C-alpha positions in Angstrom: 6.7 -27.2 9.4 10.4 -27.8 8.0 11.9 -25.6 4.9 14.5 -26.9 2.8 17.4 -29.0 4.8 16.7 -27.3 8.2 14.6 -23.9 8.6 11.8 -24.5 11.1 8.7 -22.3 10.7 4.8 -22.7 11.9 1.7 -21.9 9.8 1.5 -19.4 12.4 4.7 -17.2 11.8 3.0 -15.0 9.0 0.0 -14.6 10.0 1.9 -13.2 13.7 3.6 -11.2 11.5 0.6 -10.0 9.5 -0.6 -8.6 12.4 2.0 -6.6 13.1 1.8 -5.2 10.1 -1.8 -4.1 10.1 -1.6 -2.9 13.4 -3.5 0.8 14.2 -3.9 2.3 17.8 -1.3 4.0 20.1 2.0 2.4 20.2 3.6 0.7 23.5 6.0 3.0 23.9 7.7 1.6 26.8 8.6 -1.5 24.8 9.4 0.3 21.8 12.1 2.5 23.6 13.5 -0.5 25.2 13.5 -2.1 21.8 15.2 1.0 20.7 18.0 0.8 23.2 18.5 -3.2 22.6 18.8 -2.7 18.8 21.7 -0.4 19.8 23.1 -3.2 22.1 22.9 -5.2 19.7 25.1 -3.4 17.4 27.7 -2.7 20.1 26.3 0.6 20.2 26.0 3.4 22.9 22.2 3.9 23.5 20.5 6.7 22.3 20.4 9.7 24.9 17.4 10.5 23.9 14.0 8.8 21.8 11.7 11.2 20.5 8.2 10.5 19.4 6.1 11.9 16.4 2.5 11.0 15.7 3.6 9.8 12.3 6.0 9.2 9.6 5.5 12.6 8.1 6.1 14.6 11.7 9.1 12.0 12.1 10.8 13.0 8.8 10.4 16.7 9.6 11.6 16.0 12.6 14.3 14.2 11.7 15.3 17.1 9.0 15.1 19.6 11.7 17.4 17.8 13.9 20.1 16.8 11.8 20.2 20.2 10.4 21.0 21.5 13.8 23.3 19.0 14.0 22.0 17.9 17.4 20.9 14.1 16.9 24.3 12.7 15.4 25.3 10.8 12.3 22.5 7.9 11.3 23.2 4.4 12.5 20.7 2.8 10.3 23.8 0.6 8.7 24.6 -0.7 12.2 21.3 -1.1 13.7 19.5 -2.4 11.0 21.3 -3.2 7.7 24.8 -5.1 9.1 22.6 -7.5 11.3 20.0 -8.1 8.7 22.4 -8.9 6.1 24.5 -11.1 8.6 21.2 -12.8 9.7 20.1 -13.6 5.9 23.2 -14.8 5.0 23.4 -17.5 7.8 20.3 -18.8 7.0 21.1 -19.1 3.2 24.4 -20.6 3.9 22.6 -23.0 6.1 19.5 -23.8 3.3 20.9 -23.0 0.4 18.8 -21.6 -2.4 16.3 -23.9 -3.0 15.7 -24.4 0.8 15.9 -20.6 1.1 13.1 -19.8 -1.6 10.8 -22.4 0.0 11.3 -20.7 3.4 10.6 -17.4 2.1 7.7 -18.4 0.4 6.5 -19.9 3.5 6.5 -16.8 5.5 8.2 -13.1 4.0 6.7 -13.7 0.7 3.1 -14.0 2.0 3.5 -10.3 3.7 5.8 -8.8 1.1 3.3 -7.4 -2.3 0.8 -6.0 0.4 3.6 -4.1 2.4 5.5 -2.8 -0.4 2.3 -1.1 -2.0 1.7 0.0 1.6 5.0 1.8 2.2 5.5 3.2 -1.6 2.0 4.9 -0.8 3.4 6.3 2.6 6.8 7.8 1.0 4.7 8.7 -1.7 2.3 10.6 0.1 4.7 11.8 2.8 7.2 13.2 0.1 4.2 15.2 -1.7 3.3 16.8 1.6 6.8 17.6 3.4 8.1 18.9 -0.4 5.1 20.9 -1.0 5.1 22.4 2.6 8.5 23.4 2.4 8.0 25.1 -1.2 5.4 26.5 0.2 7.3 28.0 3.4 9.7 29.4 0.9 7.2 31.2 -1.2 5.9 33.0 2.4 8.6 34.9 2.4 7.6 37.1 -0.1 10.6 36.6 -2.2 9.7 36.8 -6.2 10.4 33.5 -7.9 10.4 32.1 -11.4 8.5 29.1 -12.6 11.9 28.0 -13.2 13.4 28.6 -9.6 10.2 27.1 -8.0 10.9 24.0 -10.3 14.6 23.6 -9.0 13.1 24.3 -5.0 10.4 21.6 -5.8 13.0 19.6 -7.1 15.6 20.4 -4.3 12.4 19.7 -1.4 11.7 16.4 -2.5 15.2 15.3 -2.8 16.0 16.2 0.9 13.1 14.5 2.1 13.8 11.4 -0.1 17.3 11.5 1.5 15.8 11.4 4.9 13.7 8.8 4.4 16.9 6.6 3.8 17.8 6.6 7.3 14.7 5.1 8.1 13.5 1.7 9.7 10.2 0.7 9.2 9.0 -0.9 12.2 5.7 -2.4 11.5 6.1 -2.4 8.2 9.4 -4.6 8.3 7.0 -7.6 9.2 8.0 -9.6 5.7 11.5 -9.6 6.5 11.0 -10.0 10.4 9.0 -13.1 9.7 11.4 -14.6 7.6 14.1 -14.5 10.3 11.7 -15.3 13.4 13.1 -18.1 15.5 16.0 -18.4 13.1 20.1 -19.0 13.7 21.0 -15.8 13.7 18.3 -13.8 13.6 18.7 -13.1 17.6 20.5 -10.4 16.4 17.3 -8.4 15.0 15.5 -8.8 18.3 15.5 -5.2 18.9 14.1 -4.5 15.6 11.2 -6.6 16.1 10.9 -5.4 19.3 10.1 -2.0 18.0 8.1 -3.5 14.9 6.0 -5.2 17.7 5.2 -1.9 19.3 5.6 1.6 16.8 5.6 2.4 13.5 8.5 3.9 11.8 11.7 5.0 12.9 15.2 6.8 12.8 18.0 5.7 14.2 21.2 8.4 15.2 23.7 8.6 17.4 22.6 10.6 19.9 18.7 10.3 19.2 15.9 7.9 18.1 12.8 9.3 16.3 10.1 6.7 16.9 6.5 7.3 14.9 3.0 6.2 16.4 1.2 3.4 14.5 -1.8 4.3 12.2 -5.3 5.3 13.9 -7.0 3.6 10.8 -6.0 1.1 8.1 -8.8 -0.2 5.7 -7.8 -2.7 2.7 -9.4 -4.0 -0.4 -9.2 -8.1 -0.6 -6.2 -7.4 -2.8 -4.4 -5.7 -0.1 -4.7 -2.0 -1.0 -5.4 0.8 0.6 -9.5 1.5 -0.1 -11.9 3.2 1.4 -14.9 5.0 -0.2 -16.1 7.5 3.0 -12.9 8.5 4.5 -9.2 8.1 4.5 -7.6 4.6 3.8 -5.0 4.9 5.9 -4.5 7.7 9.0 -1.9 8.6 11.7 -2.7 10.6 14.8 -1.7 14.1 13.5 -3.5 15.1 10.0 -1.3 12.8 7.6 -3.7 10.5 6.2 -3.7 8.7 2.5 -7.0 9.0 0.5 -7.4 5.7 -1.9 -10.2 3.6 -3.9 -9.1 0.0 -4.5 -5.7 1.2 -4.8 -5.6 4.2 -7.0 -5.1 7.6 -5.0 -7.7 10.2 -4.9 -8.2 13.8 -3.2 -10.3 13.7 0.2 -12.7 16.2 -1.6 -13.5 13.5 -4.4 -14.7 11.0 -2.0 -17.4 13.6 -0.6 -18.8 13.7 -4.5 -19.4 9.8 -4.3 -22.5 9.7 -2.4 -24.2 12.2 -4.9 -23.0 11.1 -8.2 -25.0 12.0 -11.5 -24.0 9.9 -14.7 -23.5 13.5 -16.0 -21.6 14.5 -13.5 -19.2 11.2 -14.3 -19.4 12.2 -18.2 -17.9 15.9 -17.0 -15.2 14.3 -15.2 -12.0 14.8 -17.6 -9.3 12.9 -15.1 -10.1 9.1 -16.9 -8.8 8.0 -13.4 -11.0 9.3 -11.5 -14.1 8.6 -14.1 -13.4 5.2 -13.8 -13.4 5.0 -9.4 -16.7 7.2 -10.5 -18.2 4.4 -12.3 -16.8 1.7 -10.6 -18.5 3.3 -7.5 -21.8 3.7 -9.1 -22.1 1.1 -11.0 -21.5 0.3 -14.3 -24.6 -1.0 -14.7 -26.7 1.5 -12.9 -24.7 4.4 -15.1 -25.6 2.3 -18.8 -29.4 2.1 -17.7 -29.6 5.6 -16.6 -27.5 6.7 -19.5 -30.2 5.6 -21.5 -27.0 3.2 -23.2 -28.3 1.3 -26.4 -27.2 -3.2 -26.6 -24.7 -3.3 -29.6 -25.1 -7.2 -30.0 -26.9 -9.7 -28.2 -27.2 -13.7 -28.7 -27.8 -16.9 -26.4 -25.2 -16.3 -23.8 -26.4 -12.4 -23.4 -26.7 -8.7 -24.3 -23.0 -6.7 -24.9 -22.9 -3.1 -24.2 -20.3 -0.8 -25.3 -20.3 2.5 -23.4 -17.7 5.1 -25.1 -15.9 7.8 -23.0 -13.9 10.6 -23.7 -10.1 10.6 -23.4 -10.4 6.8 -22.0 -10.7 3.2 -23.4 -14.4 2.4 -24.3 -15.8 0.1 -21.2 -17.5 -2.9 -22.8 -19.8 -5.3 -20.9 -21.4 -7.7 -21.2 -24.7 -8.5 -19.4 -25.8 -12.0 -18.3 -28.4 -14.0 -16.4 -27.9 -17.0 -14.3 -29.9 -19.4 -15.3 -29.7 -21.5 -11.8 -32.6 -19.5 -9.8 -32.2 -17.7 -6.5 -34.2 -19.0 -3.2 -36.7 -16.6 -4.0 -37.2 -18.0 -7.6 -35.9 -14.8 -9.4 -32.7 -15.0 -11.5 -29.9 -12.9 -10.8 -28.0 -10.3 -13.7 -24.3 -10.1 -13.4 -22.0 -7.7 -15.4 -19.2 -9.0 -16.9 -16.3 -6.5 -18.2 -14.3 -7.3 -21.1 -11.9 -5.7 -23.2 -12.5 -3.2 -25.6 -12.1 -5.3 -28.7 -14.9 -7.6 -28.1 -17.5 -7.6 -30.7 -20.2 -10.6 -29.2 -21.7 -11.4 -26.0 -20.6 -14.6 -26.8 -17.0 -14.1 -27.4 -16.9 -11.8 -24.3 -18.3 -14.4 -21.8 -15.7 -16.9 -23.7 -13.1 -14.3 -22.7 -13.7 -14.6 -19.0 -12.9 -18.1 -19.2 -9.8 -17.5 -21.1 -11.5 -19.0 -24.4 -11.6 -18.2 -28.1 -15.2 -17.5 -29.1 -15.0 -20.8 -31.0 -13.8 -23.0 -28.2 -16.9 -21.8 -25.9 -19.1 -24.1 -25.8 -20.9 -24.9 -22.1 -22.8 -27.9 -21.1 -24.9 -25.9 -18.9 -24.9 -22.1 -18.4 -24.6 -21.0 -14.9 
């Protein structure tokens, strides 16, 4: 495949790097460490004196914070190792392809991975910041020194800012796969060979003058069809230590919340005060089941189906159309479907029309299926 005026890529390129981005299990430490040393050499830097391993980005960030506070790691060399070679490779490719060629090449390579990886890395950053900032504040509180609310808020903000600054020095390893897919096999991309080698073998890492801190990959990663973190019976993302993220269809949820899902009842769903968590409960329980077991009554029916409306405290109403597939199943039965429609919907016909992007007056199916 050739993009624009000369960038050659293959259909396998994004698939190869997607596999890198989603890889789980133990890192290839020997390959990763060689990749780190190669990245330093390509940047014109002496190799790091030591490579230290961490079981997760959280542990890696905490270790980096300690080493930099002690002054033993030296200054960050991320700009030399990652930023400048990346910028040079992008400029060379852009100059060769031109604006349109670059856009086409990016669409065939990195763009196919970009959105999902942005969502994933932002969730990791958020979870990491929350964990480490809370730990830092809790550690200060453990000293027994009385603090007022204002002082506690300032301490929390300072701890969060400190973690954010630490993350600025990180290279994302396997989660840099979108950009690495775009430069794979391209003229100038050889300057990123070390970065790519680490990405294929390990997770996030921090390059400093004398020390590089490298993280293990996740041991578990569960995504839905939209590429969002999603798991109903455990952590959606987990690392070898106890750093884990829990999510349902991309929405962060507390770990203990998932334990409740198997024993949900309509009453428990109604009693949940958090509207977002209540929505997760409804999705897991099933709107149709909830409606039936809550003795909800239909508000309107016509030849297209039955309109149901469920009022939820502190949230917009859940409005659904119950429709029956006119095409029978192999056993002769007719399957029932529940269509989520906007709260403003007044009739079943209007709701069904909306699912096709039509106004009610425009909806006139030749045959309803």
